[in-house]
N, C-alpha and C positions, 0 to 999 in steps of 0.2 A: 438470434444472434446475440453472443456475449461479448461485451467489450470491457476492459478492466483498466483502471487508472492507477499508476504505482508512483511512488516516490517516498522521499524521507519526510519526517515530521516537518510540517510548515511548508511543504512544497506547493501546496493549493490544490491537493487531490479532491478534497470534499468539494469546493467551491467549482472547481472544473466540471466534477461528475454533474452538479446540479445544473449548470449552465449547459452543458451538452444535452442532458436527460431533456430540458426544456425545448433546446432547438431541433433535435432529432425526434421528439416525442418518445424517448426510450424511457423505460422504468428505471429509476435508480435505486441502487441497494448500497445502503451506506455502512459505514464501520460502527459495531456496537460499542460507543465509547460511553454514552449515558447511562446504561445499564450494567456496564461492567463492574462488578462487584470487588475486583482486585486492583482496578488502576490506581486509585489513590493511596492504598497500603504499598503498592509496588513502589512508587515514586519515593515514598518515605523509607522504604526498608527493602531494597532491590533483591538483595540476595536470599531473604526469607520468602518472597512472594513472586520470584521471577517463574518458577516452574508451574505455578498454579495459573499465573497470568497467560503464559504462552499456551497452556493447554485450553483455557477458556477461549483464546483466540482461534486456536486450531478447531476446535469443535464449532465454533459459531461461523467460521469461513467455510468448512467443510459442509455443513448443513446449508449455507447459503449457496455453494456452488450446485449443490444436487437439486436445490429448488430451482435455480436458474435454468438448469438443463431440462428439469420437468416441465416448466411453465411454458415452453414453446415461444416466449415473448423475447423482444429485442430489450435486452437489459444492460445497462452500463454499472459497474460494481466499482466502489471506492475501496482500493487495496485488495491483494490478492492473497490466496492462501500459500504462494511461494515465498512471500516476502517476511513471513514469520519464520518459516523454515530456513531459508537460505541467508537471511539478514539479521532479524532480531533475536531469535534463540542461540545461533553460533557467536553472535556478538556478547550475549550474556554469558556464555560458557567461557569463551576467550578472556573476559573481564573476572574471571573468576566468581561469577554472580550466579552461576548454576552449576551444580556438581556433575562430575562425569557421567553418574548414575542416572540422575535426572535426564541430562542431555541425550543419553543413550535410549533411554526409555522414549523421550520425545521423537526423536529422529525416526525411530522403529515405527512409531504411530503415523507420522507424517508419511513415510514412505508406502505403508499400507494405504492411506487415504488417497495417496497420489495416483497409485495404481488404478484407483477407481473412479477418477474424475479427469475430464479433459480440460486442457488449457484453454484461455479465452480465444475467441477469433481474431481479436486485436488486443495487444497491450500497448497501452500509451504510457511512457516512462517520463516524469516530469524531472528533469536534471536541475540542480539547483546549487549554488555555492553557499557555504557555510555563513557568511555575513546576511545572505539574503533570506535563509531559513531562520536565522536569530532574529532578524527583523519582523518576519512574519508571525513567529510565535509570541514575540512580545505583545505585538498588535492585537492578535485576539485574546490575549489575557486569559489563558485557561490556568486556574491556580497551581493544579497540579503538575503543569509543564514549567513553572518558575524554576525548578531545581535541576532541569536538564543543562548539562554541560556541554561545553564546546568540543571537548574531548569526546564526548558520547555521540554527538551528531556527527563528527569528522569520522569516526569509526563505522557509523552506519553507512555514510557516504561512499566510503571506500568499499564496502561491502556490496552496496547498490551497484557501483560502477563494475565490479568483477562479476555480479550476476548477470547484469545487463549484457555485458560481452559475451557470455557463454550461453545466453537465454536461446532456446530452440522449441518452445511450447507452442509456437504459432507466429502469426505476424505482429511486429514490432514498431512502433512510432516513437522516437525519441524527441521531445520538447524541450530545449533549453528555456528556463522560465526566468533566468536572471533578468534580461533586458526587455522584457515584454509583461505588458499589464492587462491580461484578457479579462480583468472585473471591469476597469474604467475604460478601457480603449476597445470600442467595437471593431476596429481594424485588425488588433491583435486576435481578438476571439475569431474573427472571420478567417483569418489566416491558418488557425488550427483547425477550424472546420473544413477548410478546402484540403487541408492535407489528410484528415480522415476520410472525407469524401473519396479522396484519390485512393487511399487504402482500402475501403470498403468496397469501391467498385471493382477491385480487383479480386475481392473475396469470392465473387459469384461466376 
């Protein structure tokens, strides 16, 4: 079984992935942030490094999806291959930070990859307001994230909402994270686990 957690920067994907993996005894697959050789450069010079960064993520995520399907294990994945293609790359292109030529090249590669993989059995989308995202980003204090603007986060949020409304790759569970604290409040986490159980039991 393949479960994936989606959501904007600071929505709590990695934390929830870790908590659910522990509870359900699933194997977690995290986003490659530490070893990503482009991330730091990208945040300092977005226009120069946007294409390189997106190709790196696409390659890493495609590899991950193939491994998940081949493993036959129950796996929970932090962020999906779709988010890069439907949210981050088009946003960079729309902001003038990725050229038409690079974006078309990227899109063509994604479409080829998408034809070779299946969507997750269940997608969990963490919906969050901008103030909540900003608060979480500041709280975790990653240096390269200090330069992320409110405008950038707002644009991403709009694209997330549009993508989720048209999502047809499998089952979808939307969790509003603004008024819950699944880290410190066991009841909030329990509520999410109950909703996931209800979805999973309907998968078989």
